[in-house]
C-alpha positions, 0 to 999 in steps of 0.5 A, a space after each residue: 946739383 939738381 940733375 932734373 933741372 940740368 937735364 931740362 935746361 940742356 934738352 930745352 936749348 938743344 931740342 927747341 931749335 933743332 926741331 923748331 918746337 911749337 907748343 899749343 895749349 900749354 895753359 890747359 895744364 893745371 899748375 897745381 894738384 895731381 895731373 896725368 899727362 897722356 901722350 902718343 908715342 912716336 920717338 925715344 925723345 918724347 919724354 924729354 919733349 913733354 918734360 920741357 914743354 909742359 911747365 911741370 916736373 914730370 915723373 915718367 914710367 920707364 921699362 925695367 930693362 933700362 934700370 939694369 945698368 946701375 949707373 944709368 939707373 941712378 940717373 933715371 931715378 934722379 930725373 924722376 923716372 921709375 921702373 915698370 915691368 912690361 907685359 904684366 901687372 906691375 903692382 910696385 909701378 902702380 903703387 909708385 904712380 899713385 903715390 906720385 899723384 897723392 903728392 900732387 905731382 905730375 905723372 907722364 904716361 904713354 898709354 900705347 906702351 911702345 912707340 908707334 912705327 906708323 905715327 898713327 895713334 894705337 890702342 892704349 893699355 889699361 894702366 892709364 885708365 887705372 891711374 885715372 880712376 884710382 886718383 883725383 888727377 886731371 887727365 891732360 891729353 897730349 899729341 906730339 906731331 912729327 916727324 922728328 927731323 932736324 929743323 922741321 917743325 915739331 908740334 906738341 899739343 895739349 888738350 883741355 883737362 878732362 875731369 874724371 869724376 863722372 867716370 869714377 862715379 859711374 864705375 867705368 872700367 880701366 879699359 873704357 877709360 883708356 879708350 876715351 883718353 886715346 880718342 882725345 889724343 887721336 883728335 889732337 894728333 889729327 889736327 889738319 893745321 899741324 899735319 899739312 
């Protein structure tokens, strides 16, 4: 049994009607090749919401503590999550993320590293810039515009893919690259049509 497909189906039939999910810009996500989807983070439900709306199978980083329970850890691995140690450079997680991109898969990141308590887009961690600069992936910014309230519209907006080649050629820093990505996410999140 493919647990990823089962989970995707269940989350689709539950979350779409519950939050009246509306997706904008799904066609901006390349159908092939390595892609990094970078989203703001407002709820624990963000990973499944990005997973069911993007059209691609996504590998997400998840905090290492979630893998300490052996049963839950096995489930997380089966749904394409992999552990990351928060608050420090985790070389294994960085290598794992790059391997996913080398295999032309999709990496899902929430660059802020933690949920926003205010709903505002915060500063991103440099890891997003690291993956963008060290791979050949397209970056697709994403904004989830809530709130997560039953039967109240939830918007998921995907921006145009960003070609990172000029950043790589100009040897931009991971910090500069992450800041650029966060600005693109913020632009999507502040769309007045979805915040009214």
